[in-house]
N, C-alpha and C positions, 0 to 999 in steps of 0.2 A: 471721715468721721466714723467712729465706732457704730455698729449696728445695734440700736436699742440697748446701749450700755452707758451708764453714767458712773462718775467717780463715787466711791462709797462714802456715805455720811459717817464721819468718825464716831458719832454717837451710837451708830448701829453696830459697831464692832465691839463685841463683848471682851473685856480683859480675861485672860486665862490665868487663874491663880497659879503661882509658881513660875511665871514667865514674864520677863521684862525685856523691852526692846529700846534700842537707842541708835541714832543715825549720826552720820558725820559727812562733811564735805571735804574729801581728801584730795581732790584733783587727780584722780586716777587717770582720766582721759580728758575731761573738760572741767573747767573751773566753775565754781558757784552752782553746784548741783549736789544733791545728796547722792553719794555713790558708795558708802560703806554702811552696812547694817551689822549691829552686834546684838545678840540675844543671850540673856543669862537665864539659866534653868535651875530649878530647885534640885537639891540632892535627891536622888532616888528616881529622877525622871527616866522613863524608858523611851527608846527611840528605835525606829525602823525605817528603812528607805529602799527605794528602787531607783535605778540609774540607767543612763543611756546604754543601748546595746551597740553603739558605734565603737568599733575596736580601737579607733583613734581617740580614746576618751581623754579628757582634760586631767591635768595634775590634781586638782581638788577632788574630782570624782574618785581617782585612785586612792587618795588619802582618806576620804570619807568611808570608802569600802573597808579600808584597812582598819580604821579606828572603830567602826561598828563591829567588825569581826572580833576585835579584842574583848568586847562586851564588858568594858570597865565603867559603863555609865556615860552619859553625855551631860556636860555642864554649860556648854556654850556653843552657839553657831556664829559664824562670821561670813558675811557675804560682801563681795565687791562687784560693781558693774564697771563697764568701760573696757575691761580686759578679761578675756576668757581663760587666760593661763592654760591654753591648749596648743599643742604643737610646739612646746617649749622645752622638751627634753628634761635632762637631769636638773638644769637650772630652774625649770618650772616646778619640779617636785620639791626642790630645796626651798623655793619661795613659799610654797604652800605649807611646808613644815615650819618655816620661820614664822609665818603668820599664826599658826596654831600655838607656837611657843610664846609669841608675844601676847596673845590673848590669855593663855594660861597664866602668865606672870601677873596680868592685871586681875584675873578672876580668882587666883589662888587655887588652881586645879592643875591636873596633868595635861600636857599637850594632846595625849591620846583621848582626852575627854572633850576635845574641841572638834567640831565638824566645819570644814571650810567649803565655800561655794564661790564660784566666779562666773561671770557672764559678760560677753562683749566680743571684741575683736580677737580672732584666732591668729596664731603664728607671731605674736608679739610678746616679749617678756613682760611679766607683771612688775610694775614699779612698787615692789614690796616695801621700800622705804617710805613711800607716800602713804600706803595703806596702814602701816604700823604707826606712822605719825598721827593718823586720824583716829586711832583707837581710843585714846583718852577722851576725846570729844564725844565719841559714841558712848563710852562708859558713863560719862557725866550726864548723858541724856536718857539713861535707862529709866523707862516707866512702863507699867503694865498696860496703859491705855494707848501706847504709841503705834497701834496697828496701821493706821492710815499713813503715817509718815514712813513706816517701814515698807509698806507696799509701794510707795513712791520711790524709795531708795533703791529698790531692786529692778527698776524699769530700765530697758534699753530703748528699742524702737517703739515700745508701747506708747500709746497716746494718753492712757488713763491707768491709774493704779487699780488693782483688782483684789478685793477682799470681801469675805462674807462670814457671817456668824449664825449659829443655831444654839438654842438652849434645849436641853433634854431633861425631862423629869419623869421618874419612874417611882411611884410610891412617894416616900419621903426623901428620896435621893435626887439631887440635881447635878448636872454637868454642863459645861460650856464647851462648844467646839467652834474655833475661829481659825480661819486660814487665809493665806494670800498666795498669789502666783504672779509670774511675769512671763511674757512671751507674746510675740506678734508675727514672727517669721521663722523660717527654718523649723517648721512644725510638721510632724507626721507621727503616726503610731511608732511604737518602740520608744516613746517619749520624743519631745521636740526641744528647740532651744528654749526651754522653759525651766523655771524653778518653781516648785510648789512646796509650801509648808503648811501643814494643818496640825493644830495643837488642841488638846483637851486637858482639863484639870482632873479628869477621872484617873483612877489607878488601874492600869491595864498591864498584864504580864507581857514581857517582851516577845515571847513566842506568838501570842495572839495578835499583838500589834503588827508583827511581820506578816502574818496572814492577812490582816485587814489592809495594810498598805498596798499589798499586791492586788487584792480585790478592788480596793478603791481606785487604783491606777487603771485597772482593766475596764472599770465602768466609767472612766472619765478621761484622763490624760492619754490613754491608749485608744480613745475613740475619736480623736480629733486629727485633722490634717489641714494645713494651709497650702503648703507648696511641695509636699512630698520629700523634704529633706530631713534626715535624722541628724541631730547635732551631736557635738562632742561633750556637752556639759549638762545634759538633762538630769535633773534630780527632783525626786518627790520624797519628802520626809514627813513622817507621822510621829508626833511627840505626845506623851502622856505624863504629865507632871505629878499626878497623884496628890495634888494639894487641895483638891476640892472634896465634896462630900460623897462621891459615888465610887464604889469599888466594883470592878468587873472581874469575875473569876472564870467565866466561860462564855463562849459566843452564843450558847443556847439560852442563857438566862434572859430575863426580861430586860435587865439593864444592858446586857451585851447586845441584844438585838436592836434596842433603841439607839444606843450609842453608835453602833456600826452604821445604821441607817443615816444618822446625822452626819457622820464622817463622809460617807459616800455622797450624800447630797451636797455638802460643801465642796468636795473635790469636783463634782460634776459642774456646779456653778462656776468654779474657778476655770475649769477646762473650757466651758462654753464661752466664758468671758474672753479667753485668749482668742478664740475664733472670731467673736464679735469685734475684737480689736485687731484682727489680722491686718497685716500691712496692706493698706489701700482698699480694704474690704468695703463693699457697699451692700452685700447680701449675706444673710446667715442661712445656711442650707442644711437641712436635716435629710440624710439619706437613710431610708428604711428598706431593708431587704427581708422578705418573708418567703416562706415555702422552700427554703434551700434544703439540700439533702443532708447537710451537716454544718457545724459552725465554721469550718474552714471555707466552705463554699460561700457562705453568707458574707464572711469577711472579704473574700477575694472580690466578689461582685461590688460590695459597698465601696471598697477602696479604689477599684478600677474607675468607678463613677467619680468619686470624690477627688481623685488625683488628676483626672484628665484636664489638661490645660484648654482643650477645645470646648469641653463642657463648661468649665469655669469662666472662660471668656464669653461664651454665649449667654451665661447668666448675667454677667456684667452689662452686656448690651441689651438685655431683656429680649433676646432673639430666640424664639421657640424652635430652634434647630434641634429638635428632640431626637432625631435619628442618631445623633452623637451618643446619647445615653444607651440606646439599643446596641450600638457599636461597642461601647465599653463593656456592657454585659457579655457580649459575644467573645471578647478577647480576655476575659477574666481568668481563663484557664480551666473551665469545666469542659472536659473533652466530650462528654456525652450529653451536653445541654440540648434540650429539645426546644427550639425557638418557638414552636407552635403552641407551647404551653405558657408563654410569658405574657403577663399583663403589666402595663406601666401606667402609673398615675403621676400627675403633677398637681400637687394640692388637691383640689376637689374635682379635677378634670381627668377623665379616663382617656388616656392618649392612645394606648395600644392594647389590643386584645388578641390573644392567641398568636402573638408574634407579628401582628400586622396593625396598620393604622385602624383605630376604632372608627366605624362608619359615621358616628355622630361627632367625632372630634373636629373642632374648627380651630384654625391657627390663632384667631383672635382670643379664644379662650385660653390657650397656652400663653399668649403674650400677656393677658391680664394677670395671670399668676406670676409670671416672671418679672413683672414690674414691682411686685411686693418686696418689702425688705426682708421678710422671713418666708422661706419656701421649703416645702417638703417634697422630696422625690421618693416615690414608693414603687418598688419593683417586686412583683410576686412571681416566683420561679415555678411554683407548683410541682416541686420535686420531693418535698418532705415537710418537716415541721420546724426546722431551724430558722432563726431570725436574728437580725442584728441592727444596730443603729450607729451611724457615724455622723459627726458634725463637721462641716467645712464652710468655706466662703467662696466668693467669686474671685476672679483674678483681673485686676484693673491696671490702667496706665500707671497709677500711683505706686503699685507694687514694684514695677521696674524702676521708677524714679527713686523710691526709698532705698532700694538695694544698690542702685548705681551710685548713690551719694552717701552710703552708710559711713564710710571711713573719712569723709571730708568734713 
């Protein structure tokens, strides 16, 4: 069961003017499920994206990068689940291009104005004929209010759709920010097997949008890890249709600051939802590092803790074997780390002081915290002023079962 996460109320998801969403059941991998999403965007929509750093990236990632670099505008998105179209060579690239061409014919735009996305099983050819056959059904379903159905259509091992909205008002100008994501496994920084889409009806220049998509990713999707694997298909796209009443000319303006804050908030909620719905997760864990010498050190320690299978299985068992956390801090790669300066906290419990067990720490206090569904691990290195936060989950028996049975 997801950790303190429920499916979004469709009424809470605000339509974005200039954007319509439609879904279809195309039988990409399994019958009788939504597995194709089509989005139609108003002329003049600006778009920016960040993608996986895995060098073995999927065909749709390569095509998305290519189309965004042409800077001819974006008029449509197309997403399929069930097949990642990764590890598919020249045939996979051809399938992605054929998909864009089919969407373009239906939308009356150029293939280079279509961004394709895929998620699912790697090393299998995309059944592009099924995908293309499902496009008319998705086209007929296009509606501005279809966010909940769209979030469901992009799921793979997710147990719940993930979507959030915020409204921004500055003076007399209003804007809507709505986003959705998918992901539950093969998640770690540098993006994970996740797709994320955030859209606003404000008008935002493409250069500023590209700055914001990177900043939003670094504050959200690049702050999560479930199992330490970086996937082939990770994509996070930010869209600004310009069809609403707000125009942003600079990041420093009141409109710019408020809109950026809403975009980052929605992205962070989507990223945290991925962790809460992590494959087999029973605990949502916040790892806070303080007093690091620099940002690199803070990240290294945070991810050493968050990636450790020994720590994650201890959390699943509610076993306060907290020496594993000190161990992870020690192997994080800080060569001159002074262990006598380290303090470790688990929730409200001071576990270690000056590198050793706190004299007042009792194991029953640690176990009390570890039985909670939401837990904070805080390590203070006392080396400087750098800090960071990472979100992760425990590692359970169900994680193994889900991934062992994924293709069956």
